[in-house]
KEMILUM-208372 format. One record per residue: residue in three letters; x, y, z of N, C-alpha, C in turn. Coordinates in steps of 0.2 Angstrom, whole numbers, padded with zeros to 4 digits, always signed. Layout:
# residues N
alaXYZXYZXYZ/...
This chain:
# residues 167
met+0005-0006-0001+0000-0001+0000+0004+0005+0000/his+0002+0011-0003+0006+0017-0005+0004+0021+0001/lys+0009+0026+0005+0007+0031+0010+0002+0035+0010/asp+0002+0037+0004-0005+0042+0002-0010+0039+0004/asp-0011+0032+0002-0019+0028+0003-0019+0027+0011/asn-0015+0029+0015-0017+0028+0022-0021+0032+0025/asn-0027+0027+0027-0032+0032+0029-0035+0028+0037/leu-0031+0026+0039-0031+0021+0046-0032+0027+0052/pro-0036+0026+0056-0035+0031+0062-0030+0028+0066/val-0026+0031+0071-0022+0028+0076-0026+0025+0082/phe-0031+0028+0083-0034+0027+0089-0040+0022+0089/gly-0043+0023+0083-0050+0020+0081-0053+0021+0086/ile-0059+0017+0086-0063+0018+0092-0061+0015+0098/gly-0056+0017+0101-0053+0013+0107-0054+0019+0112/pro-0050+0026+0113-0053+0030+0119-0060+0031+0120/val-0066+0029+0118-0074+0030+0119-0075+0023+0121/tyr-0072+0017+0118-0074+0011+0121-0071+0009+0128/val-0064+0011+0127-0060+0012+0134-0063+0014+0140/leu-0065+0019+0138-0068+0025+0144-0076+0023+0145/ser-0079+0021+0140-0085+0018+0143-0085+0012+0147/cys-0080+0007+0146-0079+0000+0151-0076+0003+0157/phe-0071+0009+0155-0069+0009+0164-0074+0013+0168/val-0078+0015+0165-0084+0018+0170-0088+0014+0173/val-0090+0007+0166-0094+0003+0169-0090-0001+0175/thr-0084-0003+0173-0081-0005+0180-0081-0003+0185/ala-0080+0003+0186-0079+0007+0191-0085+0009+0194/leu-0090+0009+0191-0098+0009+0193-0101+0002+0197/gly-0097-0003+0193-0099-0010+0196-0095-0010+0203/leu-0089-0009+0204-0085-0010+0209-0087-0005+0214/ala-0089+0000+0213-0092+0005+0218-0099+0002+0220/leu-0103+0000+0217-0108-0004+0220-0107-0010+0224/asp-0103-0014+0222-0102-0019+0226-0098-0018+0232/tyr-0092-0012+0233-0090-0009+0239-0095-0007+0243/asn-0101-0006+0240-0105-0001+0245-0111-0004+0248/gly-0110-0013+0246-0115-0018+0247-0120-0017+0243/lys-0121-0015+0236-0128-0015+0233-0128-0020+0230/leu-0123-0025+0228-0122-0031+0224-0121-0037+0229/gly-0123-0038+0235-0122-0042+0241-0123-0050+0238/phe-0129-0051+0234-0132-0057+0233-0126-0059+0228/gly-0121-0057+0225-0118-0061+0222-0109-0061+0224/lys-0110-0059+0231-0104-0061+0234-0102-0069+0234/val-0095-0070+0236-0093-0076+0234-0086-0077+0240/ser-0090-0077+0247-0084-0075+0251-0079-0080+0253/ala-0081-0086+0251-0075-0092+0252-0070-0091+0247/cys-0071-0088+0241-0064-0087+0235-0060-0081+0236/lys-0062-0075+0242-0062-0069+0242-0053-0069+0239/thr-0049-0072+0243-0042-0073+0242-0040-0075+0235/val-0042-0080+0233-0041-0083+0227-0042-0078+0220/ala-0049-0076+0222-0051-0069+0215-0046-0065+0216/phe-0044-0062+0221-0041-0056+0222-0034-0057+0218/ile-0032-0064+0221-0024-0066+0217-0025-0066+0210/ile-0030-0069+0207-0031-0072+0199-0033-0064+0197/gly-0036-0060+0200-0039-0052+0197-0032-0049+0197/ile-0027-0050+0201-0020-0045+0202-0016-0048+0195/leu-0016-0054+0195-0014-0058+0190-0014-0056+0182/leu-0022-0055+0183-0024-0053+0175-0022-0046+0173/ile-0024-0043+0180-0022-0036+0179-0014-0035+0175/ile-0010-0038+0178-0003-0038+0176-0003-0041+0169/val-0006-0047+0168-0005-0049+0159-0009-0044+0156/gly-0014-0042+0156-0015-0036+0153-0012-0028+0151/ala-0010-0027+0158-0005-0020+0158+0003-0024+0152/ser+0005-0031+0153+0011-0033+0150+0008-0032+0143/leu+0003-0035+0140-0001-0035+0134+0000-0028+0132/trp-0002-0023+0135-0003-0016+0133+0003-0013+0131/val+0009-0015+0136+0016-0013+0135+0020-0016+0130/cys+0019-0023+0128+0021-0025+0123+0019-0024+0116/thr+0012-0020+0116+0010-0018+0109+0012-0011+0108/val+0011-0007+0114+0013+0001+0112+0017+0003+0113/leu+0022-0001+0119+0030+0002+0118+0034-0002+0116/ile+0034-0008+0115+0039-0012+0112+0038-0014+0105/gln+0032-0015+0103+0030-0016+0096+0029-0009+0091/arg+0028-0005+0096+0027+0003+0094+0021+0002+0088/ile+0016+0000+0090+0009-0001+0084+0010+0006+0081/gly+0009+0011+0084+0006+0019+0082+0011+0019+0076/asp+0017+0018+0076+0021+0019+0069+0020+0015+0063/ser+0017+0009+0064+0016+0004+0062+0009+0007+0057/ile+0004+0010+0062-0003+0012+0058-0001+0018+0054/lys+0002+0022+0056+0004+0028+0054+0008+0027+0046/glu+0011+0022+0046+0014+0020+0039+0009+0016+0035/gly+0003+0014+0038-0001+0011+0035+0000+0004+0034/lys+0004+0001+0037+0005-0007+0036+0000-0011+0040/leu-0002-0018+0039-0004-0023+0041+0001-0026+0046/ile+0000-0027+0052+0006-0030+0057+0002-0037+0059/thr+0005-0042+0058+0003-0048+0059+0008-0053+0064/thr+0013-0049+0065+0019-0051+0070+0019-0051+0077/gly+0023-0052+0081+0024-0051+0089+0017-0052+0091/val+0014-0047+0097+0006-0050+0099+0002-0049+0093/tyr+0003-0048+0089-0002-0047+0083-0004-0055+0079/ser+0002-0059+0081+0001-0067+0080-0002-0071+0083/phe-0005-0068+0090-0010-0073+0093-0015-0067+0095/val-0016-0062+0093-0023-0057+0095-0023-0052+0089/arg-0029-0052+0085-0030-0046+0080-0031-0039+0085/asn-0031-0037+0090-0034-0032+0095-0031-0032+0100/pro-0023-0032+0100-0020-0034+0108-0022-0027+0112/ile-0023-0022+0109-0024-0016+0114-0032-0016+0117/tyr-0036-0018+0113-0042-0019+0117-0042-0024+0121/ser-0039-0031+0119-0038-0036+0123-0035-0035+0130/ala-0030-0030+0130-0027-0028+0136-0030-0025+0141/phe-0036-0021+0138-0040-0017+0143-0046-0022+0145/ile-0049-0026+0142-0053-0031+0144-0050-0035+0148/ile-0044-0038+0148-0041-0042+0153-0039-0037+0159/val-0037-0030+0160-0036-0028+0165-0043-0024+0168/phe-0048-0024+0165-0055-0023+0168-0058-0029+0172/thr-0056-0035+0168-0060-0042+0171-0056-0044+0177/gly-0049-0042+0178-0045-0043+0184-0047-0040+0189/ala-0049-0032+0187-0051-0028+0193-0058-0030+0195/leu-0063-0032+0190-0069-0034+0193-0070-0041+0197/ile-0063-0046+0196-0062-0052+0198-0062-0051+0205/thr-0057-0047+0208-0055-0045+0213-0061-0044+0219/ala-0065-0041+0217-0072-0041+0222-0075-0047+0222/ala-0073-0052+0220-0075-0059+0221-0084-0059+0221/asn-0086-0056+0217-0093-0055+0215-0096-0058+0209/leu-0100-0064+0209-0102-0066+0201-0105-0061+0198/val-0109-0057+0200-0114-0052+0196-0109-0049+0191/leu-0103-0047+0194-0098-0042+0191-0096-0047+0185/leu-0096-0053+0184-0092-0056+0179-0097-0055+0172/ile-0103-0055+0173-0107-0052+0167-0104-0046+0162/leu-0101-0041+0167-0096-0035+0162-0092-0037+0158/pro-0087-0042+0160-0083-0043+0154-0086-0046+0147/val-0092-0050+0148-0095-0054+0142-0098-0048+0140/ile-0102-0044+0141-0104-0038+0139-0099-0034+0134/phe-0094-0033+0139-0088-0029+0135-0085-0033+0128/trp-0085-0038+0129-0083-0043+0123-0088-0041+0117/ala-0095-0045+0119-0100-0043+0114-0101-0036+0110/val-0100-0031+0115-0101-0025+0111-0094-0023+0106/leu-0087-0027+0109-0081-0022+0105-0083-0028+0099/thr-0086-0035+0099-0084-0040+0094-0090-0036+0089/val-0096-0033+0089-0100-0030+0085-0097-0024+0083/val-0093-0019+0087-0092-0013+0084-0087-0014+0080/leu-0083-0018+0082-0076-0020+0077-0077-0022+0070/lys-0084-0027+0070-0085-0029+0064-0088-0024+0058/arg-0091-0019+0061-0093-0012+0057-0090-0009+0057/thr-0084-0007+0059-0079-0002+0059-0074-0005+0057/glu-0068-0004+0063-0059-0005+0060-0058-0012+0056/glu-0062-0017+0057-0062-0022+0052-0065-0021+0044/arg-0070-0018+0045-0072-0017+0038-0067-0011+0034/cys-0064-0006+0036-0059-0003+0035-0053-0007+0033/leu-0049-0011+0036-0043-0016+0037-0044-0020+0031/leu-0052-0023+0030-0053-0028+0024-0052-0025+0017/glu-0056-0017+0017-0057-0014+0012-0047-0012+0011/lys-0044-0011+0015-0038-0008+0013-0034-0013+0012/phe-0033-0020+0015-0028-0025+0014-0031-0032+0011/gly-0038-0030+0010-0040-0036+0006-0040-0043+0009/asp-0036-0049+0004-0036-0055+0007-0032-0056+0010/glu-0026-0052+0011-0022-0052+0015-0025-0052+0024/tyr-0029-0049+0024-0032-0046+0030-0036-0053+0032/ala-0041-0054+0027-0046-0060+0026-0041-0066+0029/cys-0036-0067+0026-0033-0074+0029-0031-0073+0035/tyr-0027-0066+0037-0025-0065+0044-0031-0066+0048/cys-0037-0065+0048-0043-0066+0052-0044-0072+0053/lys-0043-0078+0047-0043-0084+0049-0039-0087+0054/arg-0034-0084+0055-0029-0088+0059-0029-0085+0064/val-0032-0080+0067-0029-0077+0074-0036-0072+0076/asn-0037-0075+0082-0044-0071+0086-0045-0063+0087/arg-0050-0061+0087-0052-0054+0086-0049-0052+0093/ile-0051-0054+0098-0050-0051+0105-0048-0054+0110/ile-0050-0063+0111-0046-0066+0114-0040-0069+0113/pro-0034-0067+0116-0028-0070+0114-0026-0078+0114/trp-0024-0081+0108-0025-0088+0107-0018-0089+0104/phe-0013-0092+0107-0008-0095+0105-0009-0101+0099/ser-0009-0102+0093-0009-0105+0088-0003-0108+0084/phe-0002-0115+0086+0005-0117+0083+0004-0121+0077/ala-0001-0123+0076-0003-0126+0068-0006-0119+0063/gly-0002-0119+0059-0004-0114+0052-0002-0106+0055/his+0003-0106+0060+0006-0100+0062+0008-0096+0055/asn+0011-0089+0057+0013-0086+0053+0018-0089+0049/lys+0021-0087+0043+0025-0090+0039+0031-0086+0039/
């Protein structure tokens, strides 16, 4: 692709989506903290939930760092390149994945089953929005290359595929 053809936004739907998920996560945690969601509490697993939540927050933050700071995705987007290596070899949208993982971790620390519906909602909304926005743009711009990439790599949930991996 020529540089003149570059019409990919650097941020995409990211800021609005992430801010919305942050607000919903904070609201859910606040409701739990204030005892409004007491019926979903799982007191027996509080320590385990806290540890799992912290581990997920670390994994999500690490994924974000790998994508933004190490792989420097912003530079590739500005150059109009399709990236399919590094973290992009096991998830097509690692920045969105990173935030969902962090928010899920934060919600798990509350040890409240009611709050676990939120990551499912975050995933569903993101799936619909990505199909209608960024993925259409990428398919238009990169055609078969992007379509083949989509068949190999999950949209949001990181998955290590050993068969048929990038050439």
